[in-house]
C-alpha positions in Angstrom: 0.0 0.0 0.0 1.1 3.6 -0.5 1.2 4.3 3.2 1.8 2.4 6.4 0.4 2.5 9.9 2.4 4.6 12.3 5.3 3.1 14.2 5.9 3.8 17.8 8.0 6.9 18.6 11.4 6.4 20.1 11.3 5.4 23.7 13.2 7.3 26.4 16.5 5.8 27.3 16.3 3.2 30.0 18.3 3.7 33.2 21.8 2.3 33.3 20.7 -0.7 35.4 18.3 -1.8 32.7 21.0 -1.5 30.0 23.3 -3.6 32.1 20.5 -6.2 32.3 20.2 -6.2 28.6 23.9 -6.6 28.1 24.2 -9.7 30.3 21.0 -11.4 29.3 21.7 -14.7 27.5 20.5 -15.2 23.9 17.0 -16.5 23.7 15.7 -15.0 26.9 14.1 -12.0 25.1 10.7 -12.5 26.6 11.8 -12.7 30.2 14.1 -9.7 29.5 11.2 -7.7 28.2 9.3 -8.3 31.5 12.4 -7.3 33.5 12.8 -4.1 31.6 9.1 -3.2 31.9 9.3 -3.6 35.7 12.4 -1.4 36.0 11.8 1.1 33.2 8.2 2.3 32.9 7.7 5.0 30.3 5.2 7.6 31.4 2.8 7.4 28.4 1.3 4.6 26.3 2.9 4.5 22.9 -0.5 4.4 21.2 -1.6 7.5 23.1 1.3 9.8 22.1 -0.1 13.0 20.5 -0.1 13.0 16.7 2.3 15.9 16.6 4.9 13.8 18.4 4.5 10.8 16.2 6.9 10.2 13.3 5.7 10.8 9.8 4.3 7.9 7.8 6.8 6.0 5.6 6.1 4.4 2.3 7.5 1.0 1.5 10.5 2.5 -0.2 11.5 4.2 3.0 10.8 1.3 5.3 13.9 -0.3 6.8 14.9 -3.5 5.0 13.2 -6.5 6.6 16.0 -8.8 5.4 18.5 -7.0 7.7 16.5 -7.7 10.8 17.8 -10.5 13.0 16.1 -12.5 15.7 17.1 -9.7 18.1 14.3 -7.7 16.6 11.9 -10.0 18.3 13.3 -8.9 21.6 13.0 -5.3 20.6 9.4 -5.9 19.6 8.7 -7.5 23.0 10.4 -4.8 24.9 8.6 -2.0 23.0 5.2 -3.7 23.2 5.4 -4.5 26.9 6.9 -1.1 27.6 3.8 0.4 26.1 2.0 -0.9 29.2 4.7 0.4 31.3 2.9 3.2 33.1 1.0 0.6 35.2 3.6 -2.2 35.1 4.8 -1.5 38.7 1.3 -1.9 40.1 0.4 -5.3 41.7 -1.5 -7.8 39.6 -5.3 -7.4 39.8 -6.9 -9.2 42.8 -10.4 -10.0 44.0 -11.9 -9.6 40.5 -15.1 -11.5 39.8 -14.0 -14.8 38.1 -16.5 -14.6 35.2 -18.3 -12.2 32.9 -21.7 -13.2 31.4 -20.4 -12.5 27.9 -20.2 -15.7 25.9 -16.9 -16.5 24.4 -16.6 -16.5 20.6 -14.9 -19.9 20.9 -18.0 -21.5 22.5 -17.9 -21.1 26.3 -21.1 -19.7 27.9 -19.1 -17.4 30.2 -15.7 -15.7 29.8 -12.9 -15.4 32.4 -12.6 -12.1 34.2 -9.7 -12.4 36.7 -7.3 -10.5 34.4 -6.8 -7.0 32.8 -5.5 -5.9 29.4 -3.2 -3.5 31.2 -1.4 -6.4 32.9 -0.6 -9.2 30.4 2.4 -10.1 32.4 0.0 -11.2 35.2 -2.2 -13.5 33.1 -0.3 -16.7 33.7 -0.6 -16.3 37.4 -4.3 -17.3 37.1 -4.4 -18.9 33.6 -1.3 -21.0 33.4 -1.6 -21.6 29.6 -1.0 -17.9 29.0 2.7 -18.7 29.5 2.6 -21.5 26.9 4.8 -21.7 23.8 2.0 -21.3 21.1 0.5 -18.0 22.2 -1.4 -15.5 20.1 -1.2 -12.9 18.8 2.3 -13.3 17.4 4.9 -11.1 15.7 5.4 -12.9 12.4 9.1 -12.2 12.2 9.2 -12.9 8.5 12.8 -11.6 8.0 14.5 -14.0 10.4 17.5 -15.3 8.5 17.8 -18.7 10.2 16.7 -21.5 7.9 14.3 -23.0 10.4 12.6 -19.6 10.8 11.7 -19.1 7.1 8.0 -19.6 6.4 7.5 -23.1 4.9 5.9 -22.9 1.5 3.2 -25.5 1.2 3.7 -28.1 -1.5 1.6 -27.4 -4.5 0.2 -24.2 -2.9 -0.9 -21.6 -5.4 -1.4 -17.9 -4.9 -5.1 -17.2 -4.6 -6.3 -20.8 -4.0 -7.8 -19.8 -0.7 -10.4 -17.7 -2.6 -11.6 -20.9 -4.2 -12.0 -22.6 -0.9 -14.0 -19.9 0.8 -17.7 -19.9 0.4 -18.7 -16.9 2.4 -22.1 -15.3 2.1 -24.0 -12.2 2.9 -25.5 -11.9 6.4 -28.8 -10.4 5.3 -30.9 -7.7 6.9 -29.3 -5.4 9.5 -27.7 -7.8 12.0 -26.9 -6.6 15.5 -23.4 -5.4 16.2 -22.1 -5.7 19.7 -19.0 -4.5 21.5 -17.0 -7.4 23.1 -15.3 -6.4 26.3 -13.7 -9.8 26.3 -12.0 -9.4 22.9 -11.9 -5.6 22.7 -13.6 -5.7 19.4 -17.0 -5.1 17.7 -18.6 -8.4 16.7 -21.4 -9.8 14.5 -22.7 -13.3 14.9 -24.4 -15.4 12.3 -24.1 -17.8 9.4 -21.3 -16.3 7.3 -20.8 -19.4 5.2 -17.7 -21.7 5.4 -14.2 -22.5 4.2 -12.8 -25.8 3.1 -9.4 -26.8 4.6 -7.6 -30.0 5.2 -6.7 -32.0 8.3 -3.2 -33.4 9.0 -3.9 -36.5 6.9 -4.9 -34.4 3.9 -8.7 -35.0 4.2 -11.1 -32.2 3.5 -12.6 -30.6 6.5 -15.2 -27.8 6.4 -15.2 -25.0 8.9 -18.3 -22.8 9.4 -17.8 -19.0 9.9 -19.9 -18.0 13.0 -18.5 -14.7 14.1 -16.7 -11.7 12.7 -14.6 -9.5 15.1 -13.2 -6.1 14.1 -10.6 -4.4 16.3 -8.1 -1.5 16.2 -5.1 -1.6 16.0 -4.2 -5.0 14.6 -3.6 -8.0 16.8 -0.7 -9.4 14.8 2.5 -7.6 13.8 5.7 -8.2 11.8 9.0 -6.8 13.0 7.1 -4.4 15.2 5.0 -3.1 12.3 1.3 -3.0 13.3 -1.5 -2.4 10.9 -4.3 0.0 11.9 -7.1 -2.6 12.3 -7.7 -6.3 12.0 -10.7 -8.4 11.0 -10.9 -11.9 12.6 -13.4 -14.4 11.3 -14.0 -17.2 13.8 -14.8 -20.7 12.5 -15.8 -23.9 14.1 -15.7 -27.4 12.6 -18.9 -28.1 10.6 -21.3 -30.1 12.7 -19.7 -29.1 16.0 -21.8 -27.1 18.4 -18.9 -24.7 19.1 -15.2 -24.2 18.7 -14.1 -25.2 22.3 -12.1 -28.1 21.0 -10.6 -26.4 18.0 -11.2 -23.2 16.0 -9.9 -21.5 12.9 -9.5 -17.7 12.6 -9.1 -16.1 9.2 -7.5 -12.7 9.7 -7.3 -9.7 7.4 -5.5 -6.5 8.3 -6.3 -2.9 7.4 -4.1 0.2 6.8 -5.1 3.8 6.6 -4.7 4.9 3.0 -5.5 8.4 2.0 -9.1 8.9 1.1 -9.8 5.2 0.6 -12.4 3.7 2.9 -13.6 0.2 3.9 -17.1 -0.9 3.0 -17.1 -3.4 5.8 -16.4 -0.7 8.4 -19.4 1.2 6.9 -21.6 -1.8 7.1 -20.7 -2.2 10.8 -21.6 1.4 11.7 -18.3 3.2 11.0 -18.8 5.3 7.8 -15.9 7.3 6.4 -17.8 10.6 6.7 -20.2 10.1 9.6 -18.8 12.1 12.5 -16.5 10.9 15.3 -19.0 10.1 18.1 -19.1 6.4 19.1 -22.5 4.7 19.3 -24.4 5.5 22.6 -25.0 1.9 23.5 -22.8 -1.2 23.4 -25.0 -2.8 20.7 -26.6 -1.3 17.5 -27.9 -2.3 14.2 -25.6 -2.6 11.2 -26.3 0.0 8.5 -26.9 -2.8 6.0 -26.3 -6.5 5.4 -22.7 -7.7 6.2 -20.8 -9.0 3.2 -17.6 -10.8 4.2 -17.2 -12.4 0.7 -16.9 -9.0 -0.9 -14.8 -7.5 1.9 -12.2 -10.4 1.8 -12.2 -11.4 -1.8 -9.3 -9.1 -2.9 -7.0 -10.2 0.0 -7.9 -13.9 -0.6 -6.6 -13.7 -4.1 -3.0 -13.4 -2.7 -0.8 -15.5 -0.4 -1.4 -16.1 3.3 0.5 -17.2 6.4 -0.8 -19.7 9.0 0.3 -21.0 12.4 -0.9 -22.8 15.4 -1.8 -20.4 18.1 -4.1 -19.7 21.0 -7.2 -17.7 22.2 -5.7 -14.2 22.3 -7.1 -13.5 25.8 -7.3 -15.6 28.9 -7.6 -18.6 29.3 -5.2 -18.5 26.3 -6.1 -22.1 25.3 -3.8 -23.3 22.5 -6.3 -24.8 20.1 -6.7 -22.0 17.5 -5.3 -22.1 14.0 -4.7 -18.7 12.4 -4.7 -17.9 8.7 -3.4 -14.4 8.2 -4.0 -12.9 4.7 -0.9 -11.2 3.4 -2.6 -8.4 1.5 -3.7 -5.5 3.7 -6.9 -3.6 2.8 -7.5 0.2 2.9 -9.5 1.9 5.5 -10.2 5.6 6.2 -8.6 7.3 9.2 -12.0 8.5 10.4 -13.3 4.9 10.3 -10.4 3.7 12.5 -10.9 6.6 14.9 -14.6 5.8 15.3 -13.8 2.2 16.0 -11.3 3.2 18.6 -13.8 5.6 20.2 -16.4 2.8 20.4 -13.9 0.4 22.0 -12.7 3.1 24.4 -16.3 3.9 25.5 -17.7 0.4 25.8 -14.8 -2.0 26.1 -12.5 0.0 28.4 -9.9 0.8 25.7 -8.5 -0.7 22.5 -5.0 -1.7 23.6 -4.5 -5.4 23.6 -2.0 -8.1 24.4 1.4 -7.4 22.9 2.3 -9.7 20.0 4.5 -12.6 21.3 7.9 -12.8 19.7 8.2 -15.7 17.2 11.5 -16.9 18.5 11.8 -17.7 22.2 14.5 -19.7 23.9 16.3 -20.1 20.6 13.4 -21.9 19.0 11.4 -20.5 16.1 7.7 -21.2 15.9 6.7 -22.7 12.6 4.8 -20.6 10.0 3.3 -22.1 6.9 2.9 -20.1 3.7 -0.2 -20.7 1.6 -1.1 -24.0 3.3 -4.6 -25.3 3.7 -3.7 -27.8 6.4 -5.0 -27.3 9.9 -2.8 -29.4 12.2 -3.9 -30.5 15.7 -0.7 -30.3 17.8 -0.9 -31.7 21.3 -1.1 -29.3 24.3 2.2 -27.8 25.4 2.4 -28.9 29.0 4.8 -27.9 31.7 4.9 -27.7 35.4 2.7 -24.6 35.4 -0.1 -26.1 33.3 -0.4 -29.6 34.8 -3.5 -28.5 36.7 -5.3 -27.6 33.5 -7.6 -30.3 32.0 -5.6 -30.4 28.7 -2.5 -31.4 30.6 -3.8 -33.8 33.2 -1.3 -36.6 33.3 -3.9 -39.3 34.0 -7.6 -39.2 32.9 -10.2 -41.8 32.6 -11.3 -40.9 29.1 -14.9 -42.0 29.5 -16.5 -38.9 30.9 -18.0 -36.4 30.4 -20.1 -37.1 27.3 -22.4 -35.2 25.0 -26.0 -36.6 25.4 -28.2 -36.6 22.4 -31.7 -37.4 23.9 -33.1 -38.6 20.6 -30.5 -41.4 20.4 -30.8 -42.7 24.0 -32.1 -46.2 24.6 -35.7 -46.1 25.8 -36.4 -49.8 25.7 -36.5 -50.3 29.5 -39.3 -47.9 30.0 -39.5 -44.7 32.1 -38.5 -44.7 35.8 -39.1 -41.7 38.0 -36.0 -40.4 39.7 -38.1 -39.5 42.7 -38.5 -43.2 43.3 -34.8 -43.6 43.6 -33.8 -40.5 45.5 -34.1 -40.5 49.3 -32.4 -37.2 50.4 -32.9 -35.8 53.9 -32.6 -32.2 55.1 -29.5 -31.6 57.2 -28.0 -28.6 59.1 -24.6 -30.2 59.5 -22.5 -29.7 56.4 -19.0 -28.4 55.7 -18.0 -26.4 52.7 -14.4 -26.7 51.4 -13.0 -25.1 48.2 -10.9 -27.6 46.2 -8.7 -27.0 43.1 -11.5 -27.5 40.6 -14.8 -27.3 42.5 -16.6 -26.1 45.7 -17.2 -29.3 47.7 -19.8 -29.8 50.5 -19.6 -32.8 52.7 -22.3 -34.2 55.0 -25.0 -36.8 55.3 -27.5 -35.9 52.6 -29.4 -39.2 52.4 -29.1 -41.9 49.7 -30.1 -43.5 46.4 -31.8 -46.9 46.4 -30.8 -48.6 43.1 -32.0 -52.1 42.6 -31.9 -52.8 46.3 -28.5 -51.3 46.9 -27.9 -48.2 49.0 -25.6 -45.5 47.7 -25.0 -42.8 50.3 -24.9 -39.2 49.3 -21.9 -37.7 51.1 -20.6 -34.9 48.9 -22.0 -32.1 46.7 -19.6 -30.4 44.2 -20.3 -27.2 42.3 -18.2 -25.9 39.4 -18.5 -23.2 36.8 -18.8 -24.6 33.2 -20.8 -27.8 32.8 -18.8 -30.8 31.7 -21.7 -32.8 30.3 -23.5 -31.2 27.3 -26.8 -31.8 25.7 -26.8 -31.8 21.9 -23.6 -29.9 22.2 -25.0 -27.2 24.4 -22.8 -26.3 27.4 -24.2 -24.7 30.5 -22.7 -22.1 32.8 -22.2 -24.6 35.6 -22.8 -28.1 36.9 -23.8 -29.5 40.3 -22.7 -33.0 41.2 -23.9 -35.2 44.1 -21.4 -38.0 44.8 -22.8 -41.3 46.2 -20.8 -44.4 47.4 -22.1 -47.8 48.0 -23.0 -48.4 51.7 -20.1 -50.2 53.3 -17.4 -49.0 50.9 -16.0 -46.7 53.6 -15.3 -49.6 55.9 -12.5 -50.8 53.5 -11.6 -54.3 52.3 -9.1 -56.8 53.4 -7.2 -59.7 51.8 -6.7 -63.2 53.0 -3.3 -62.1 54.4 -5.1 -59.7 56.8 -6.9 -62.6 58.7 -5.6 -63.7 62.0 -5.9 -67.2 63.6 -9.1 -69.2 63.1 -10.2 -66.8 60.4 -11.0 -63.9 62.6 -10.6 -60.6 60.8 -8.2 -58.0 62.2 -8.0 -54.3 61.6 -6.4 -53.4 58.3 -3.4 -51.0 58.3 -4.8 -48.6 55.7 -8.0 -48.2 53.8 -7.9 -48.9 50.1 -7.2 -45.9 47.8 -10.2 -43.9 46.8 -9.7 -44.5 43.1 -10.7 -48.2 43.2 -7.6 -49.5 41.5 -7.9 -52.7 43.5 -11.0 -53.8 41.6 -13.3 -53.8 44.7 -14.4 -50.1 45.1 -15.4 -47.6 45.8 -18.6 -47.9 43.9 -19.6 -44.4 42.8 -22.8 -43.1 41.4 -22.7 -39.4 40.4 -25.9 -37.3 40.0 -25.4 -34.4 37.6 -27.6 -31.3 37.2 -26.7 -28.5 34.8 -26.8 -24.8 35.9 -27.9 -22.0 33.7 -27.7 -18.2 34.3 -30.8 -16.8 35.8 -32.2 -16.0 39.2 -30.4 -16.8 42.5 -30.6 -20.5 43.4 -32.1 -21.2 46.8 -30.1 -24.4 47.3 -26.8 -22.8 46.6 -27.8 -19.9 48.9 -28.3 -22.5 51.6 -24.7 -23.7 50.9 -23.4 -20.1 51.2 -23.0 -19.1 47.6 -24.1 -15.5 47.4 -23.5 -14.9 51.1 -21.0 -12.1 51.4 -19.4 -13.5 54.5 -18.3 -16.7 52.7 -16.9 -15.1 49.5 -13.4 -14.4 51.0 -13.3 -17.8 52.7 -13.8 -19.5 49.4 -11.3 -17.3 47.6 -8.6 -18.0 50.2 -9.3 -21.7 50.3 -10.8 -21.8 53.8 -13.7 -24.1 54.8 -16.8 -23.0 56.7 -19.8 -24.8 58.3 -23.3 -24.3 57.0 -25.4 -22.8 59.7 -28.8 -23.2 58.0 -30.8 -26.3 56.9 -29.8 -27.8 53.5 -32.7 -29.4 51.8 -31.1 -31.2 48.8 -34.3 -32.9 47.7 -36.3 -29.7 47.5 -33.4 -27.8 45.9 -32.9 -30.3 43.1 -36.6 -31.1 42.5 -37.2 -28.8 39.5 -34.5 -30.9 37.7 -34.8 -34.3 39.3 -38.6 -34.4 38.6 -37.8 -34.3 34.9 -36.0 -36.4 32.2 -32.7 -38.1 33.1 -30.1 -40.3 31.5 -27.9 -43.1 32.8 -24.5 -44.2 31.5 -21.4 -46.0 32.8 -18.4 -43.7 32.5 -15.5 -42.5 34.6 -14.1 -39.6 36.6 -14.1 -36.0 35.3 -11.1 -35.1 37.5 -7.5 -36.3 37.3 -7.0 -40.0 37.9 -7.2 -43.4 36.3 -10.5 -45.2 35.8 -11.9 -47.1 38.8 -12.3 -50.8 38.1 -16.1 -50.5 38.6 -16.3 -47.3 36.6 -18.5 -44.4 37.7 -22.2 -44.6 37.0 -23.8 -41.3 36.0 -27.4 -40.0 36.4 -27.4 -36.9 34.2 -30.5 -34.6 34.4 -31.5 -32.6 31.3 -33.4 -29.7 32.8 -31.0 -27.1 34.3 -31.4 -25.2 37.6 -31.1 -21.5 37.5 -28.1 -19.8 39.2 -27.1 -16.2 39.4 -23.9 -14.8 38.1 -23.1 -13.5 41.6 -23.3 -17.1 42.9 -21.1 -18.4 40.1 -18.6 -15.6 40.8 -18.3 -16.9 44.4 -16.4 -19.9 42.9 -13.1 -18.1 43.0 -11.0 -21.3 42.8 -7.4 -22.0 42.0 -8.2 -23.3 38.5 -11.0 -21.6 36.4 -14.0 -23.5 35.2 -12.8 -23.4 31.6 -9.3 -24.8 32.4 -10.8 -27.6 34.6 -13.3 -28.8 32.0 -12.6 -31.9 29.8 -14.0 -32.0 26.3 -16.9 -34.6 25.8 -15.5 -38.1 25.3 -16.7 -40.4 22.5 -19.3 -43.0 23.6 -21.4 -45.6 22.0 -24.8 -44.0 21.8 -26.6 -47.2 22.8 -25.0 -47.2 26.2 -27.0 -44.0 27.2 -30.3 -45.1 28.7 -33.2 -42.7 29.1 -34.8 -42.5 32.6 -33.8 -46.0 33.6 -30.8 -48.1 34.6 -29.8 -51.6 33.5 -29.5 -53.9 36.6 -26.4 -55.6 35.2 -24.5 -52.3 35.4 -24.8 -52.4 39.2 -23.2 -55.8 39.5 -20.4 -55.4 42.0 -16.8 -56.3 41.2 -15.0 -59.4 42.5 -15.0 -60.6 45.2 -18.8 -60.4 45.4 -20.9 -60.5 48.5 -21.6 -64.2 48.0 -18.1 -65.4 47.2 -15.7 -63.2 49.2 -13.6 -64.7 52.0 -13.5 -61.6 54.2 -17.2 -60.7 54.5 -18.9 -59.0 57.4 -20.6 -59.3 59.8 -19.3 -62.5 61.5 -20.2 -64.7 64.4 -17.3 -64.5 66.9 -16.6 -67.8 68.6 -15.1 -66.8 71.9 -13.3 -70.1 72.5 -11.5 -69.6 69.2 -10.2 -66.1 70.1 -6.4 -66.0 70.7 -5.5 -63.5 73.5 -2.3 -61.7 72.6 -2.3 -58.7 75.0 -3.9 -57.3 78.1 -4.4 -53.6 77.2 -7.7 -51.9 77.3 -8.9 -50.5 74.0 -10.2 -47.3 75.8 -6.6 -46.6 76.6 -5.9 -46.3 72.9 -9.0 -44.1 72.3 -8.6 -40.3 72.4 -12.3 -39.6 72.0 -13.8 -36.3 73.2 -17.3 -34.9 73.8 -18.9 -32.6 71.2 -22.2 -30.8 71.0 -24.6 -29.7 68.3 -24.8 -33.1 66.5 -27.9 -34.0 64.4 -29.0 -37.6 64.4 -30.2 -39.0 61.1 -32.3 -42.1 60.5 -30.8 -43.5 57.3 -33.2 -46.4 57.1 -30.5 -48.9 58.2 -29.1 -47.1 61.3 -29.5 -44.1 63.6 -26.4 -42.0 63.8 -24.4 -39.0 62.8 -21.3 -38.0 60.9 -18.5 -35.9 62.5 -14.8 -35.5 62.2 -14.5 -33.7 65.5 -14.8 -36.7 67.9 -11.2 -37.6 68.2 -9.2 -40.7 67.2 -7.8 -44.0 68.3 -4.1 -45.1 68.1 -3.1 -48.5 66.9 0.4 -49.8 66.8 1.2 -51.0 63.3 3.3 -54.1 62.4 6.4 -51.9 62.1 6.0 -50.8 65.8 5.0 -47.3 64.9 1.6 -45.8 65.8 -1.2 -45.5 63.2 -3.9 -42.9 63.8 -7.5 -43.6 63.0 -9.9 -40.6 63.2 -13.6 -41.0 64.1 -15.7 -40.4 61.0 -19.2 -41.5 62.0 -21.2 -43.2 64.8 -24.1 -45.5 64.0 -26.6 -47.5 66.2 -27.9 -50.6 64.5 -30.8 -52.7 65.8 -30.5 -55.6 66.3 -26.8 -56.2 66.4 -25.1 -57.2 63.2 -22.3 -59.2 64.8 -23.0 -62.3 66.9 -21.0 -63.7 69.8 -21.2 -67.4 70.3 -24.3 -67.4 68.1 -26.1 -64.8 70.2 -27.6 -61.6 68.6 -27.9 -58.6 70.9 -30.6 -55.9 70.8 -28.3 -53.2 69.4 -24.8 -52.6 68.2 -22.9 -49.3 68.4 -20.5 -48.9 65.5 -17.8 -46.1 65.8 -16.2 -45.9 62.4 -12.6 -44.7 62.2 -10.5 -44.0 59.1 -6.7 -44.1 58.9 -5.3 -40.5 58.5 -1.9 -39.0 58.2 -3.0 -36.3 60.6 -5.9 -36.3 63.1 -8.0 -33.7 64.9 
């Protein structure tokens, strides 16, 4: 083009300490260096806000510095200059206590967008969103003049200039569609059916991507050797047939430069005419001035070459699953149009400055750029110590849950069974709320499920932002889970080696692990209810979500006790009285598959939850980063409103064939006396008040972790501590002594713990 976007004016000289830092920094550490310089050398003004009179004159191509003479060191200069442009606030602390989520939907498919970050502090993003420190981040400085052979853009085999135009089948979005300012992307966006583009997967097979959103921003996201165009159009695509682009997306990008009196018809269509005044729209949404024609707007640029690379969502959580296609040809736009766009973003999105473009070479490694390639690779997640807590980098997952449920394909041959006939929940006013890494967990005795004659006790409720299960591809703002375990699982299991003389059972040293790797248990049934944005939820209010006093406790990882009655049955009734689905899957948190699997009851009708309640979930890992993509499943294994009895068959050894079953008849004459100590001498029990008795249908008792512990000397001579977890009175007695059954039996259950209260 005859003119170029303005370059940044010269920065003031850094202090001597910063120069010394630059001189001694090893090659390849440009990105870390840039951060160091920003922290020590903050210019007083943002580069993009320097008054026009102080900005250098535009330069034509003939006056531009030779790109061939630029070395990899230019990437460092780009990073320093870009980060320094945020320098006036760089010394401030990273933002804290921000609400975790905004109710703006993500262009990549999430129903909410993360909010614990600021554009002014990109150096802080990775503290909350670990992937933002990944190696495939966007936007990127293309660094096209890097001289190293491995840094040269790789020309696709058989690629022809202009072939992309033959693969794009974009169409006009008719009428006057709504234009909305995106605070999340700092762009103006239009959603709709814009047509599609035909690309290829890594094996060379055709794959169609549907264009679902168009985002226009100023200035450009991407740069090259520090040169930044005046604006950029990003067309977001999802795979055809997919509900959204959460798993992978394609962004086709076209840049604009101010060029004399030339104007952009696309800007005009979106409400930014070349001669229409400088005032931004009053509201954050408005009608387009006409239909929106991407085909016409992009056809000229698509006749040329393009660059492509594997990148990321350009804002937190920075997920590295976006493939970028950057059209090489820049299109003209009027200065007034860019100014109006900037004014709209400043008024409704908080500004127009965005994340600095990442240098292409970091640590001596050059990111690959393809030239004129139609291939969309699917590289694996780049995982490191910082990202191991994100779902994409979990080292061990079951791979069977969650799933996408298509109700029309579920098996209905068993007939319809009402969930209310299976659910037996009781109100309780004794529950403890504890934030975990991925969810807010509530423990207590909430009742049980009765499934084909087997009791599964409800002992934990978990709430997380972003639903893991989806219905026909639709993801909800959150998900509530109730975890049930088979009655008796908490007593543990023992092997033949754990039996003493005459077959009497003795206390095991440790309980089996909770992941069920031994093949016996635990036997879990998870009840899942989706949560959608709406009014405040009464059940979550009972659990403390929305209560101001508990917000900081959750944020700082502290537990609290619920001081009001929790009525789980009433709270879930709007959902549990409706359609539900059964399938056998696995865990949705890190860990291997339990031998018995995990059985799921997934309800279709969501409960309402307010944004304020979801924003109480200020947990270490965000709902997006802790959500696994739906796993493939045989559709015939999803059963509508019923459960196959064979799926509840317990693993070996079964109740009828096991050699270590309880209860037993103790034959006193066969007991070998090996000591003379009193058990009470080993018990460190203590009195407590305020307990609530519960009739579970098979016992009268309570759950508490405050009653103390017992000390048992292990085989190695060291003490083992067993904390009291529950007390139950059973009538009549379960154990017999010399064939006699007693009127009652008090069972004080202890669990081996590393530390005890």
